[in-house]
C-alpha positions in Angstrom: -10.2 33.0 11.1 -8.9 31.2 8.8 -11.4 28.5 7.2 -8.4 26.1 5.9 -5.2 24.3 8.7 -1.8 24.1 7.3 0.1 21.4 8.3 4.2 21.7 8.0 5.2 18.2 8.5 9.7 17.5 9.1 11.1 14.0 7.7 12.9 11.6 9.3 15.4 13.7 10.9 19.2 11.7 11.2 21.9 12.7 13.4 23.2 15.7 14.0 23.5 17.2 10.5 19.5 17.0 10.3 18.9 18.9 14.0 21.4 21.2 12.9 20.4 22.2 9.3 17.2 22.2 11.6 18.3 24.9 13.5 19.8 26.8 10.7 17.0 27.0 8.4 13.6 26.3 10.1 12.6 29.6 11.1 13.2 30.9 7.7 11.1 28.1 6.6 8.3 28.8 9.3 7.9 32.8 8.7 8.2 31.9 4.6 5.3 28.5 5.1 3.9 30.4 7.6 1.9 27.0 9.2 -0.5 26.7 11.7 1.0 23.3 12.9 4.4 21.3 12.9 5.0 17.7 13.2 8.7 15.5 13.1 9.6 12.7 12.8 12.2 12.3 15.1 13.5 8.3 15.3 16.1 8.9 14.1 17.7 11.8 15.4 20.2 11.1 18.3 23.3 9.3 16.4 21.1 7.9 13.8 19.2 5.7 16.1 16.5 6.7 18.5 16.8 10.1 20.4 16.8 11.7 23.4 15.9 14.2 25.7 18.0 17.4 24.7 17.3 16.6 21.7 13.2 16.4 22.0 13.4 19.8 23.9 15.8 21.1 21.1 12.6 20.4 18.7 9.7 22.3 20.8 12.2 25.2 21.4 12.1 25.2 17.1 8.1 25.5 17.5 7.6 22.1 16.6 4.2 20.9 18.1 3.8 17.1 17.8 7.5 14.2 17.5 6.3 11.1 15.6 8.6 8.1 16.2 9.3 4.6 14.2 11.3 1.4 14.5 14.5 2.9 16.8 11.9 5.3 18.8 12.5 2.4 21.7 16.8 2.8 20.9 17.5 5.0 23.7 16.7 4.1 27.2 17.3 7.5 28.6 14.3 8.8 26.4 11.4 6.6 28.3 11.0 8.5 31.4 10.0 11.5 29.1 7.9 9.3 26.6 6.1 8.3 29.3 5.2 11.6 30.8 5.2 14.0 27.6 2.3 14.2 25.1 4.2 15.5 22.2 6.3 12.7 22.3 5.0 9.7 20.0 6.0 6.2 19.1 4.4 3.5 17.0 0.2 3.1 18.8 1.2 -0.4 17.5 3.5 -1.5 19.9 2.8 -4.0 22.3 0.8 -1.6 25.2 3.3 -2.3 27.8 6.5 0.3 26.1 6.6 3.5 27.5 4.6 6.0 25.4 1.7 6.4 23.5 0.9 5.8 19.5 -1.7 9.7 19.0 -2.9 12.8 20.8 -5.2 15.4 20.1 -3.5 18.3 20.2 -5.2 22.4 20.3 -3.7 24.3 17.5 -1.6 27.9 18.6 -4.4 30.9 17.1 -7.2 28.4 16.2 -9.9 27.2 18.4 -9.9 23.5 16.7 -7.6 20.5 17.7 -5.9 18.3 15.3 -5.0 14.4 15.8 -1.8 12.8 15.2 -1.8 8.5 14.7 1.3 7.9 14.6 1.8 3.7 13.2 4.4 1.6 12.0 4.6 -1.2 9.5 5.0 -5.3 9.5 6.6 -6.5 6.5 10.1 -6.6 6.6 9.7 -5.3 10.6 9.7 -6.7 13.5 6.4 -8.3 14.2 3.7 -6.1 16.3 0.0 -5.0 16.2 -2.0 -5.3 13.1 -1.6 -1.3 12.2 -5.0 -1.5 10.3 -7.0 -2.4 13.5 -5.0 0.3 15.5 -5.7 3.2 13.0 -9.5 2.3 13.4 -9.5 2.4 17.2 -7.8 5.7 17.7 -9.7 7.4 14.5 -12.2 6.0 16.8 -11.7 7.9 19.4 -9.9 11.0 18.1 -12.8 11.7 16.0 -14.8 12.1 18.9 -12.5 15.4 19.1 -12.0 16.5 15.6 -12.5 15.9 12.5 -8.5 16.8 11.6 -6.6 13.5 11.6 -2.4 13.2 10.4 -1.0 9.9 10.4 2.7 8.9 9.8 2.6 5.5 8.4 6.5 4.2 9.1 7.1 1.6 7.2 9.1 -0.2 4.9 7.4 -1.0 2.1 5.8 0.6 -0.5 2.3 -1.3 -0.8 2.3 -1.3 3.4 1.8 2.6 3.2 -0.1 3.0 0.1 -2.7 0.3 1.2 -3.1 2.1 4.2 -3.5 5.4 2.4 -6.3 3.6 0.1 -7.9 2.7 3.5 -7.9 5.4 5.3 -9.0 7.9 2.9 -11.8 9.9 3.4 -11.3 9.1 7.1 -8.0 11.4 8.0 -7.2 14.1 6.9 -3.8 12.5 5.2 -1.1 9.5 5.9 2.5 10.8 5.2 5.1 7.7 4.9 8.0 7.3 6.8 11.5 5.2 7.4 12.7 4.4 4.1 14.3 7.9 3.9 13.8 8.6 -0.2 11.9 11.2 -0.6 8.6 10.1 -3.7 7.3 11.7 -6.0 3.6 10.9 -5.6 1.9 13.6 -3.2 -1.8 13.4 -3.9 -5.3 13.3 -3.0 -7.1 10.6 -2.7 -10.6 10.3 -4.1 -12.1 11.3 -0.4 -10.0 13.8 0.4 -7.0 12.2 2.2 -3.7 13.5 1.3 -1.0 11.1 0.5 2.9 10.6 0.0 4.3 7.3 -0.1 7.6 8.5 1.6 8.8 12.0 2.7 12.4 11.3 2.5 14.8 12.3 5.4 16.1 15.3 6.8 19.8 15.1 7.1 22.9 14.7 5.1 22.3 14.2 1.6 26.5 13.0 1.2 25.2 9.3 2.7 24.0 6.5 2.1 20.1 7.2 3.7 21.4 9.3 6.3 25.1 6.6 6.6 28.2 7.6 5.7 28.9 6.2 2.6 31.8 3.8 3.1 30.7 2.3 6.0 27.2 1.4 3.5 29.5 0.3 1.3 31.1 -2.2 3.8 27.7 -3.8 4.5 26.9 -4.7 1.1 30.5 -6.1 0.3 31.1 -7.8 3.4 27.5 -8.6 4.2 28.6 -8.3 8.2 27.9 -5.6 10.7 29.4 -2.2 10.5 29.3 0.0 13.2 27.5 3.4 12.8 28.9 6.4 11.3 26.5 9.2 10.4 27.3 10.9 7.3 27.7 15.0 7.7 27.8 16.2 4.2 25.2 18.6 2.0 22.8 18.4 5.2 19.4 19.3 3.0 15.5 19.2 5.1 12.9 17.4 3.3 9.4 18.1 4.2 5.2 18.0 3.4 3.4 20.3 3.4 -0.4 20.3 3.4 -4.1 22.7 3.4 -6.8 20.6 5.5 -10.2 22.2 5.4 -10.8 22.4 9.0 -14.7 22.1 9.2 -14.6 18.0 7.2 -11.3 17.2 8.1 -10.4 16.9 3.6 -6.9 17.7 2.3 -7.2 20.7 -0.2 -3.4 20.9 -1.4 -0.4 18.6 -0.3 3.1 19.7 -1.5 6.5 17.4 -1.2 9.8 19.6 -0.9 13.3 19.5 0.1 15.1 22.6 0.9 17.8 24.1 -0.5 16.5 22.9 -3.9 18.9 21.3 -5.8 20.4 22.9 -8.8 19.8 21.6 -11.8 23.0 21.4 -13.9 24.5 20.4 -17.6 26.3 17.4 -18.4 28.0 16.8 -21.4 
């Protein structure tokens, strides 16, 4: 058995372009990087807001092991019955507990004798007031540590400072803290001093001819007019943003982290 675990994290899936590009490219990506465990953030997968049963099943059919969520996890109420009974479909743990679903779980890893804990948290800065994500992290990590030292945290937050603070707070306590929500991939993938892999934001999986997945003309009207506009998902230039991590099985420390965009951008000369 290998002494390391390879995790593939797929960043925020936005609408049908995000789902379709995964159906097209994920099997080849899996064959290439050979992950032991796949996590995907799916809170925007249905029409840019929320998720539904069909998309959940599609992602599981693509060998995604766990789906994490965010501030749009509860936008589509028809998924609530599935959320209540499917432990692989997470929503942020620090929402009030009477909401459907769970914010963490411990899962077996195929072809390994180890387990992995996955935690979904949401920030409070510029988002709805919820329970303290730092207290929530302490609680769930204590529970998960009873079963495994390998813990992956999806920190879904608007403020980069809040995500960075969580990374430093959990350094040495978890294997990785990966930020989601803002849909723009950051270039700060690194291993913190005590062994936690960290990235402020993993980006998005969906149309890059867009404003965060939203059709550009609609997004521009929102800013110029200052009034609500009907959501219209963009469709052009779909790409997958993903993160690869290597985790030491015995210690749970991250030994390698890198972020990627598929297909890669081609360099072009101007002038």
